[in-house]
C-alpha positions as CSV (number, residue, x, y, z in Angstrom):
1,M,0.0,0.0,0.0
2,L,1.2,3.5,-0.9
3,A,0.2,6.9,0.5
4,S,-0.1,9.7,-2.0
5,S,0.4,13.4,-1.1
6,S,-3.4,13.8,-1.0
7,G,-3.5,11.4,1.9
8,V,-5.4,8.7,0.0
9,I,-4.1,5.2,0.6
10,K,-3.7,3.2,-2.7
11,E,-3.2,-0.5,-3.1
12,L,-0.6,-1.5,-5.7
13,P,-0.4,-5.2,-5.3
14,S,1.2,-6.3,-8.6
15,M,3.4,-3.4,-9.5
16,T,7.2,-3.6,-9.9
17,V,9.5,-1.2,-8.2
18,S,9.8,0.9,-11.3
19,Q,6.0,1.0,-11.8
20,R,5.5,2.1,-8.1
21,E,8.0,4.9,-8.5
22,Q,6.4,5.9,-11.8
23,F,3.0,6.0,-10.1
24,L,4.2,8.3,-7.4
25,V,6.1,10.6,-9.8
26,L,3.1,10.9,-12.1
27,N,0.3,11.3,-9.5
28,D,2.1,13.2,-6.8
29,V,4.3,15.5,-8.9
30,V,3.9,15.7,-12.7
31,F,0.1,15.7,-12.9
32,R,-0.1,18.1,-9.9
33,I,2.2,20.5,-11.8
34,Y,0.0,20.2,-14.8
35,S,-3.2,20.7,-12.8
36,D,-1.8,23.7,-10.9
37,F,-0.7,25.2,-14.2
38,D,-4.1,24.7,-15.9
39,A,-5.8,26.4,-13.0
40,C,-3.7,29.6,-13.5
41,D,-4.9,32.6,-15.4
42,I,-3.8,33.1,-19.0
43,A,-1.2,35.8,-18.1
44,T,0.5,33.4,-15.6
45,Q,0.5,30.6,-18.1
46,K,2.1,32.7,-20.8
47,F,4.8,33.9,-18.4
48,T,5.5,30.3,-17.3
49,Y,5.7,29.0,-20.9
50,N,8.1,31.9,-21.7
51,R,10.4,31.4,-18.7
52,L,12.8,29.5,-20.8
53,F,14.2,32.8,-21.9
54,L,15.1,34.2,-18.6
55,I,18.4,33.8,-20.5
56,Y,20.5,35.5,-17.9
57,K,19.7,32.8,-15.3
58,Q,20.5,30.0,-17.8
59,L,23.7,31.7,-18.8
60,D,24.8,32.3,-15.3
61,Y,24.4,28.7,-14.4
62,L,26.2,27.5,-17.5
63,T,29.2,30.0,-17.5
64,N,29.8,29.5,-13.8
65,G,30.0,25.8,-14.4
66,L,32.5,26.3,-17.2
67,R,34.7,28.6,-15.0
68,Q,34.8,26.5,-11.9
69,R,33.6,23.0,-10.9
70,G,31.8,22.7,-7.6
71,P,32.5,19.8,-5.1
72,S,29.3,18.0,-6.4
73,L,31.0,17.5,-9.7
74,S,34.2,15.8,-8.3
75,S,32.9,12.4,-9.5
76,L,33.1,13.7,-13.1
77,D,36.7,14.8,-12.9
78,A,37.7,12.3,-15.6
79,N,34.8,13.5,-17.8
80,R,35.6,17.3,-17.9
81,P,35.5,17.4,-21.7
82,W,31.9,16.3,-21.5
83,L,31.1,19.1,-19.1
84,C,32.7,21.5,-21.7
85,Y,30.6,20.0,-24.4
86,W,27.2,20.1,-22.5
87,I,27.8,23.7,-21.4
88,I,29.1,25.1,-24.7
89,H,26.4,23.3,-26.7
90,S,23.7,24.6,-24.3
91,I,25.0,28.2,-24.6
92,A,25.0,27.9,-28.4
93,L,21.4,26.6,-28.4
94,L,20.5,29.7,-26.5
95,G,22.0,31.8,-29.2
96,E,24.8,33.1,-27.0
97,S,28.6,32.7,-26.8
98,V,31.2,32.8,-24.1
99,D,33.7,35.7,-23.7
100,D,37.1,35.6,-25.3
101,D,39.0,34.6,-22.2
102,L,36.7,31.7,-21.3
103,E,36.7,30.6,-24.9
104,S,40.6,30.6,-25.0
105,N,40.8,28.8,-21.7
106,T,38.4,26.1,-22.9
107,I,40.4,25.5,-26.1
108,D,43.7,25.3,-24.2
109,F,42.2,22.9,-21.7
110,L,40.7,20.6,-24.3
111,G,44.1,20.7,-26.2
112,R,45.6,19.1,-23.1
113,C,42.9,16.4,-22.9
114,Q,43.4,14.7,-26.3
115,L,43.9,11.1,-25.1
116,A,42.9,7.8,-26.6
117,H,39.3,7.7,-25.4
118,L,36.3,7.7,-27.7
119,G,33.8,9.4,-25.4
120,T,35.9,12.4,-24.3
121,S,37.3,12.7,-27.8
122,Y,33.8,13.0,-29.2
123,A,33.0,15.6,-26.5
124,A,36.1,17.6,-27.2
125,V,35.8,17.6,-31.0
126,N,32.2,18.7,-30.8
127,T,33.0,21.5,-28.3
128,L,35.8,22.8,-30.5
129,V,33.7,22.7,-33.6
130,T,30.9,24.5,-31.8
131,L,33.3,27.3,-30.8
132,G,34.3,27.3,-34.5
133,I,37.2,29.8,-34.4
134,D,40.5,29.0,-36.1
135,K,42.3,28.4,-32.8
136,A,39.7,25.8,-31.8
137,L,39.6,24.0,-35.2
138,S,43.4,23.9,-35.6
139,S,43.9,22.4,-32.1
140,I,42.2,19.2,-33.1
141,D,44.5,16.2,-33.6
142,R,43.1,14.4,-36.7
143,W,43.6,10.8,-35.8
144,V,41.4,7.7,-35.5
145,L,41.3,5.6,-32.4
146,D,42.3,2.0,-32.9
147,V,41.0,0.6,-29.6
148,G,38.1,1.3,-27.4
149,E,34.8,0.1,-26.1
150,M,33.0,-2.7,-28.1
151,D,29.3,-1.6,-28.2
152,V,27.0,0.4,-30.4
153,R,27.7,3.7,-28.7
154,A,31.4,3.3,-29.4
155,C,30.7,2.7,-33.1
156,Y,28.7,5.9,-33.2
157,L,31.4,7.9,-31.4
158,A,34.1,6.7,-33.7
159,I,32.2,7.2,-36.9
160,S,30.9,10.6,-35.8
161,I,34.4,11.9,-34.9
162,A,35.7,10.6,-38.3
163,S,32.8,12.1,-40.2
164,I,33.3,15.6,-38.5
165,L,37.0,15.4,-39.3
166,N,36.3,14.1,-42.8
167,I,38.5,11.0,-42.3
168,V,36.0,8.2,-42.8
169,D,37.5,5.4,-44.9
170,D,36.9,1.8,-45.8
171,E,38.8,0.5,-42.8
172,I,36.4,2.3,-40.5
173,T,33.1,1.5,-42.3
174,R,33.8,-2.2,-42.7
175,G,33.6,-2.7,-38.9
176,G,29.8,-2.2,-38.8
177,I,27.9,-1.9,-35.6
178,G,29.6,-3.7,-32.7
179,G,26.5,-4.0,-30.5
180,E,25.5,-6.7,-28.0
181,P,23.0,-9.2,-29.5
182,G,20.1,-9.9,-27.2
183,S,20.5,-6.9,-25.0
184,E,17.5,-4.7,-24.1
185,A,16.6,-1.9,-26.5
186,H,17.8,1.5,-25.1
187,A,17.3,5.0,-26.5
188,G,20.9,6.0,-26.4
189,N,22.1,2.8,-28.1
190,T,19.3,3.0,-30.7
191,Y,20.1,6.6,-31.6
192,C,23.8,5.8,-31.8
193,G,23.1,2.7,-34.0
194,L,20.8,4.6,-36.4
195,A,23.0,7.7,-36.6
196,T,26.0,5.5,-37.3
197,M,24.3,3.7,-40.1
198,A,23.1,7.0,-41.5
199,L,26.7,8.4,-41.5
200,I,28.0,5.4,-43.4
201,T,24.9,5.2,-45.7
202,E,23.8,1.8,-44.6
203,V,20.4,2.6,-43.1
204,D,18.6,0.1,-45.4
205,R,20.2,-2.8,-43.5
206,L,18.1,-1.9,-40.4
207,N,14.6,-3.0,-39.7
208,L,13.2,0.6,-39.7
209,D,9.6,-0.6,-39.2
210,S,10.3,-2.3,-35.9
211,L,12.6,0.6,-34.8
212,M,9.9,3.1,-35.5
213,D,7.3,1.1,-33.7
214,W,9.5,0.8,-30.6
215,V,10.4,4.5,-30.5
216,V,6.9,6.0,-30.9
217,H,5.7,3.8,-27.9
218,Q,8.3,5.4,-25.6
219,Q,6.4,8.7,-25.2
220,G,4.8,8.4,-21.8
221,V,1.4,9.6,-20.5
222,E,3.1,12.7,-19.1
223,M,4.4,13.3,-22.7
224,G,8.1,12.9,-21.8
225,F,10.1,10.0,-23.1
226,H,11.3,6.8,-21.6
227,G,14.7,5.5,-22.4
228,R,13.6,1.8,-22.1
229,T,10.2,0.1,-22.1
230,N,8.4,0.4,-18.7
231,K,11.0,2.7,-17.2
232,L,10.5,6.2,-15.9
233,V,10.5,9.2,-18.1
234,D,13.8,11.2,-18.1
235,G,14.3,14.7,-19.6
236,C,17.5,13.7,-21.4
237,Y,15.5,11.3,-23.6
238,T,13.9,14.3,-25.1
239,F,17.0,14.4,-27.2
240,W,17.8,10.7,-27.7
241,Q,14.3,9.6,-28.7
242,V,13.1,12.8,-30.5
243,N,16.2,12.9,-32.6
244,L,15.6,9.3,-33.6
245,L,12.1,10.3,-34.8
246,F,13.4,13.4,-36.6
247,L,15.9,11.1,-38.5
248,F,13.0,8.8,-39.4
249,V,11.0,11.7,-40.9
250,S,14.1,12.8,-42.8
251,F,14.3,9.3,-44.3
252,I,10.6,9.3,-45.2
253,R,11.1,12.7,-47.0
254,L,14.1,11.3,-48.9
255,F,12.1,8.2,-49.7
256,M,9.3,10.3,-51.1
257,C,11.7,12.4,-53.1
258,F,13.4,9.3,-54.6
259,H,10.2,7.7,-55.7
260,E,8.8,11.0,-57.1
261,Y,12.0,11.6,-59.0
262,R,12.1,8.1,-60.4
263,S,8.4,8.3,-61.5
264,S,9.0,11.6,-63.2
265,H,12.2,10.3,-64.9
266,E,10.3,7.2,-66.2
267,E,7.5,9.4,-67.6
268,N,9.9,11.6,-69.4
269,A,12.1,8.8,-70.7
270,H,10.5,8.9,-74.2
271,D,11.7,12.5,-74.7
272,E,15.4,11.5,-74.6
273,D,15.7,11.4,-78.4
274,D,14.4,14.9,-78.6
275,L,16.9,16.1,-76.0
276,E,19.8,14.5,-77.9
277,D,18.7,16.4,-81.1
278,S,18.7,19.8,-79.3
279,D,21.6,22.3,-79.7
280,D,24.4,22.5,-77.2
281,D,23.0,25.7,-75.5
282,D,19.7,24.1,-74.9
283,S,21.4,20.9,-73.6
284,D,23.4,22.9,-71.1
285,E,20.3,24.7,-69.9
286,N,18.3,21.5,-69.6
287,S,21.1,19.7,-67.8
288,N,20.4,21.7,-64.7
289,E,16.8,20.5,-64.5
290,G,17.8,17.3,-62.6
291,L,19.1,19.6,-59.8
292,L,15.5,20.7,-59.0
293,L,14.2,19.1,-55.8
294,P,10.9,17.1,-56.2
295,F,7.7,18.7,-54.8
296,S,7.5,16.3,-51.9
297,Y,10.8,17.7,-50.5
298,H,9.1,21.0,-49.8
299,L,6.2,19.4,-47.8
300,R,5.9,19.8,-44.1
301,V,5.8,16.3,-42.7
302,R,3.7,15.8,-39.6
303,P,5.9,14.6,-36.7
304,V,5.2,11.1,-35.3
305,F,5.2,12.3,-31.7
306,D,3.3,14.9,-29.7
307,S,5.7,17.8,-30.1
308,L,3.9,20.6,-28.2
309,N,3.1,18.4,-25.2
310,L,6.7,17.2,-25.0
311,Q,7.8,20.9,-25.0
312,R,5.2,21.4,-22.1
313,Y,6.8,18.6,-20.1
314,V,10.3,20.0,-20.5
315,I,9.3,23.6,-19.6
316,L,7.1,22.7,-16.7
317,C,8.8,19.7,-15.3
318,S,12.5,19.7,-16.3
319,M,13.3,23.4,-16.2
320,V,14.6,25.0,-13.0
321,L,13.8,28.7,-12.5
322,E,17.2,29.4,-11.1
323,G,18.8,28.1,-14.3
324,G,19.5,24.7,-15.7
325,L,17.3,21.6,-16.4
326,R,16.9,18.3,-14.7
327,N,15.9,14.7,-15.1
328,K,12.4,15.1,-13.6
329,P,10.7,17.0,-10.7
330,G,12.5,16.3,-7.4
331,K,15.9,15.7,-9.0
332,P,18.7,18.3,-9.0
333,R,19.7,20.2,-12.1
334,D,22.9,19.3,-13.9
335,F,24.8,20.1,-17.1
336,Y,24.1,16.8,-18.7
337,H,20.3,17.2,-18.5
338,T,20.6,20.9,-19.4
339,G,22.4,20.1,-22.6
340,Y,20.2,17.2,-23.7
341,C,16.9,18.7,-22.6
342,L,17.7,21.9,-24.6
343,S,18.8,19.9,-27.5
344,G,15.7,17.8,-27.6
345,L,13.5,20.9,-27.1
346,S,15.2,22.4,-30.2
347,V,14.5,19.3,-32.2
348,A,10.9,19.2,-31.1
349,Q,10.5,22.9,-32.1
350,H,11.8,22.0,-35.6
351,A,9.9,18.7,-35.9
352,W,7.5,20.1,-38.6
353,S,10.3,21.8,-40.5
354,K,12.2,20.6,-43.5
355,D,16.0,20.9,-43.9
356,K,17.1,24.2,-42.3
357,D,13.8,26.0,-42.3
358,T,12.8,28.0,-39.2
359,P,9.8,26.7,-37.4
360,M,6.4,28.5,-37.6
361,N,4.8,30.1,-34.6
362,G,2.5,27.2,-34.0
363,D,5.4,24.8,-33.8
364,I,6.8,26.5,-30.6
365,L,5.1,26.4,-27.2
366,G,4.9,29.8,-25.8
367,S,6.2,32.9,-27.6
368,Y,8.6,32.7,-30.6
369,A,11.3,34.0,-28.2
370,N,11.5,30.4,-27.0
371,H,13.0,29.4,-30.4
372,L,16.2,27.5,-30.0
C-alpha cells in the first residue's frame, strides 16, 4: 500500500519497483504540476511558458559551471571534456557565446585532454567545432582511435568523430555496428546505431519498421520520453528519442523524393531522343533540371510524436527557475540534462520543419522568443 500526497491510501499489489516509482512521480508530482498550471490565469500561463528565456539565469548557471567546478562534480573529474561539451552546446542553443578569455581557456584545456578515449574525444571535438574559431579547429588532432569500447555507442562515437574530421575510410566502415546481441533496447544505443548507419549510408540494413514502432511507444502519458520500455520518463531522452524520430521523418522525406523523381524520370524517358537532337546551348540549360528538388521535398511532414506536449513537459517539469534543467521534478539540475533537454527541445520545435527551415509560430510552445 502506498500513500499519495493527497492522503489517499492506494493498493498497488502487482506493481514492480519501477511502476510504483512511476505512479508516485506521475500522480504526486507531474500531474499536480499540470493541474496547478491549468488552474492559473492566462497571463500566468504565458509567463510560465516563456520562462525558458530568462536567459541570464540559464547563462549564469552555464558559464559559472565552465569557470569552476563545484564539489558536487568531483565524480566527473575524468569527464571534464563532457562538461565543456554540454555547457558550450547549451550556450550555443540559447543563441549566445562565451567571452574571449573563457573561450581561449576552454580551447587550451581541451588541447591538453586529447587522449585515446572515444567518449571524451567526441565531446572535445564537438566542443571545438561548436566554438568554431580558427584556434579551436586547428587544435584538433586528426587521428582515428584504434582501440576502445565494443558496443553500439562506441561505433557511433568513432564514426561521428571521423565524419566531422572528414577522415572516414573503408577500414572504419567495414567494422559495422559492434552492438551486443540480445540486450535490451535503449534510447541512447538506438540513436547511436541509427546515426552510425546514416553516417555510413547503410540505413537500409536496419529494420526501420520495428525501430519506429519501438520509439513511438516510448512517449509516456506525461508526454516525456522513456529510455527503455516500462522505465521512468527522463528529460534527457527528449533528445535521444526525438532525434531518432526526426531522423525517421528525414528518411521518409528522402524516400518520397526518390520515388517521385524516379516516376518523373520514367514518364519523361520517351523524350530523350528529342533532347539529344537539341543544340548545345539548350542541352546545357536542360542539364540543370535534374538539380530541382521534387515537390515532396518541400512538404511539411507531420511529426510522429506529440511535439507541443513534449515541450510542455520540458518547460514545466524539467526546467529549474534558477537556471539549468533536470531529469524530472524532485531531481537536481545538472549540465548533462541541461544540454540534452535543450537539444531535444530544439529538435521538437523543428519537428515540422524541413531541412534548415525555421519553425512556424504554432510549432513552438509559448512565444517565438523560445525558439532554439
